[in-house]
C-alpha positions, 0 to 999 in steps of 0.5 A: 500500500505504501508503494502504491501511495508513493507511486501515486504521489510521484505521478501526481507531482510529475503530472503537475509539473507537466501541467505547469510547463504547459500553462507557462507555454500557453501564457507565453504564446498568449503574450506573443499573440497580444504583442503581434496584435499591437504591432499590427494595429500600430502598422494600420494606424501608420498606414491610415496616417499616410493614406490621406497623402496618397494622391499627392506627388511626393516631393523631396523634403528640400523642395517641399520645405521651399514650397511651404516656405513660399506658400506661407510667405504668400499668404502672410503678404496677402494679409499684410503681415510680417512673417519669419520662417526658419528651421528650428536650430538652424542659424542660416538657410545655407545647409538645411539638409543636416537638420533633416531626420528620419521619421517614424515612417519608413523611408520618410524624413522630417524637419521641424520649422518655426513660423512666426507671423506678426499680426500687429493690429490685424487679427483677421480670422481669414488668415488663420482659415487660409493657413489652416486649409493650406497646411491640412492638405499637405504632409505637415503636422502642427506640433504647437501653436500660440499667440504672444504679443500679436505674434502667431507662433506655429511649430510644424513638422514637415514630412518628405522622402 
């Protein structure tokens, strides 16, 4: 009877160890499934963020920066507002490529710019509306916006290949 009880206890211990290992493997597999699901959802978000620019012809970041620069200058001059646009951290506009960094999107670079528009006594809402409509159609992310002493400060991130 002792031998049978002893063998039964050992069999129960062996079976419990096997069950424990199976449970650990199941937990690890479940964790991998969750992490894979999170990666897939992150890729879908990235794809959806890029889809709104799908129909536009891609411009290199150099050309795109100049296009945005000229567009903002044109809008500001139309509303008779002084405007200053510069790459954050750049002292001059001679070598702008050194400020281009890789973005979170694969194969796309980014650059941060600061746009300051002096509104003086001209708080015309059409200026804001025109700037907003112009910026929303392009691969531009507005990081920060503020109004201090009648100067509109826009910090933007431009994306391009």
